[in-house]
C-alpha positions as CSV (number, residue, x, y, z in Angstrom):
1,M,0.0,0.0,0.0
2,A,1.5,3.3,-1.1
3,S,1.6,6.3,1.2
4,A,1.0,9.9,0.3
5,A,3.5,11.0,2.9
6,T,6.4,13.3,1.8
7,L,9.8,11.7,2.3
8,R,12.1,14.2,4.0
9,L,15.8,13.9,4.7
10,S,18.5,16.3,5.8
11,E,20.2,18.4,3.1
12,A,23.5,16.8,4.3
13,A,22.1,13.3,3.7
14,L,21.1,14.3,0.2
15,E,24.6,15.7,-0.4
16,R,26.1,12.3,0.4
17,G,24.1,10.8,-2.4
18,L,20.9,8.7,-2.8
19,T,19.6,6.8,-5.7
20,Y,16.1,8.1,-5.0
21,A,17.0,11.8,-4.2
22,D,14.5,13.0,-6.8
23,R,11.7,11.7,-4.5
24,V,13.0,13.4,-1.4
25,V,12.3,16.9,0.0
26,P,15.4,18.3,1.8
27,V,15.2,19.5,5.4
28,A,17.5,22.3,6.4
29,D,19.2,22.6,9.8
30,G,16.8,24.7,11.9
31,E,13.8,24.1,9.7
32,E,10.5,23.5,11.5
33,L,8.1,20.7,10.5
34,T,4.6,20.1,11.9
35,V,3.4,16.6,12.5
36,G,-0.1,16.1,14.0
37,G,0.0,19.6,15.6
38,V,3.4,19.1,17.2
39,T,6.3,21.3,16.1
40,L,9.6,19.5,15.3
41,R,12.8,21.4,14.5
42,A,15.6,19.8,12.6
43,L,19.0,20.0,14.4
44,A,22.1,19.0,12.5
45,L,24.2,16.7,14.8
46,P,27.3,15.9,12.7
47,G,30.0,13.6,14.2
48,H,28.7,10.0,13.9
49,T,28.2,10.9,10.2
50,T,28.3,14.3,8.5
51,D,24.6,14.1,7.8
52,M,23.3,13.0,11.3
53,T,20.2,15.1,12.2
54,G,18.1,15.1,15.3
55,L,14.6,16.4,16.0
56,V,13.8,18.9,18.7
57,I,10.2,18.4,19.9
58,E,8.4,21.5,21.0
59,D,11.7,22.9,22.4
60,R,11.4,20.3,25.2
61,A,13.0,17.1,24.0
62,L,15.6,16.0,21.5
63,I,15.4,12.8,19.5
64,G,19.2,12.5,19.0
65,G,19.3,10.1,16.1
66,D,22.4,7.9,16.2
67,S,24.4,10.6,18.0
68,L,23.2,9.7,21.4
69,F,22.5,6.3,23.0
70,A,21.0,5.4,26.4
71,D,24.4,4.5,27.6
72,G,26.9,6.5,25.6
73,I,27.5,8.4,22.4
74,A,28.0,7.4,18.7
75,R,31.2,6.1,17.2
76,P,32.9,8.8,15.1
77,D,34.9,6.4,13.0
78,L,32.3,4.7,10.7
79,Q,32.0,7.2,7.9
80,R,35.7,7.9,7.6
81,G,37.4,4.9,8.9
82,D,41.0,6.0,8.4
83,S,42.7,7.4,11.6
84,E,42.9,11.0,10.4
85,G,39.2,10.9,9.3
86,A,38.1,9.3,12.5
87,K,40.0,12.0,14.5
88,E,38.2,14.8,12.5
89,M,34.8,13.1,13.0
90,A,35.6,12.8,16.8
91,L,36.3,16.5,17.0
92,M,33.1,17.2,15.1
93,L,31.1,15.0,17.4
94,H,32.6,16.7,20.5
95,A,31.7,20.1,19.0
96,T,28.2,18.9,18.3
97,L,27.6,17.5,21.8
98,H,28.9,20.6,23.5
99,G,27.8,23.3,21.1
100,R,24.4,21.9,20.0
101,V,23.1,19.3,22.4
102,L,24.2,20.8,25.7
103,A,23.2,24.2,24.4
104,L,19.6,23.1,24.5
105,G,19.6,23.5,28.2
106,D,19.2,21.4,31.4
107,D,15.5,21.1,31.0
108,T,15.7,19.4,27.6
109,V,14.9,15.7,27.7
110,L,17.2,13.6,25.6
111,L,15.6,10.7,23.8
112,P,18.4,8.5,22.6
113,C,18.4,5.9,19.9
114,H,19.4,2.2,20.4
115,A,17.3,2.2,23.6
116,P,15.5,-1.0,24.7
117,P,12.3,-1.4,22.7
118,W,10.4,-2.0,25.8
119,G,11.0,1.5,27.0
120,S,12.9,0.7,30.2
121,H,15.2,3.7,29.8
122,R,14.4,7.1,31.0
123,G,14.8,10.3,29.1
124,H,18.0,12.1,30.2
125,R,18.6,15.8,30.7
126,A,21.0,17.8,28.5
127,S,23.4,18.6,31.3
128,P,27.2,18.4,31.3
129,R,27.0,17.2,34.9
130,H,25.5,13.9,33.8
131,G,27.3,11.1,32.1
132,P,26.0,8.1,30.2
133,G,22.8,6.8,31.7
134,G,21.9,10.1,33.2
135,G,23.8,9.6,36.4
136,P,26.6,11.7,37.8
137,R,29.7,11.8,35.5
138,A,32.9,10.5,36.9
139,G,35.2,13.2,38.2
140,P,34.4,16.6,39.6
141,A,31.3,18.4,38.2
142,R,32.1,21.5,36.1
143,S,30.4,24.8,36.8
């Protein structure tokens, strides 16, 4: 059964190349979409891949794509597996986490990917004082 839904992908994903790009409408970083009365904002989250994009829901929660997991962060070495490329992607991921995710504020709930399908994880807060799993990070907290 065919759907009348519009297929949307990030502009960065389209730049990487797709065989069906002619059937896709690009979504720009910061662009707002409305789904069932809920506002979603595309947020570029490069680092795992250059085209990783998350969705900010009503400025209250972030679906982090493959950038954030329930127990850690994405691997930066998959798109560019050589050591120099992996280093560049790791720096990009670090900048994304600190400059984009943490900038959302402590009240933003992080909804990670690769979470148990039964929903046993809890949403985590976007706070540098919390490490993987939402608990206190090892070492002294930063002000």
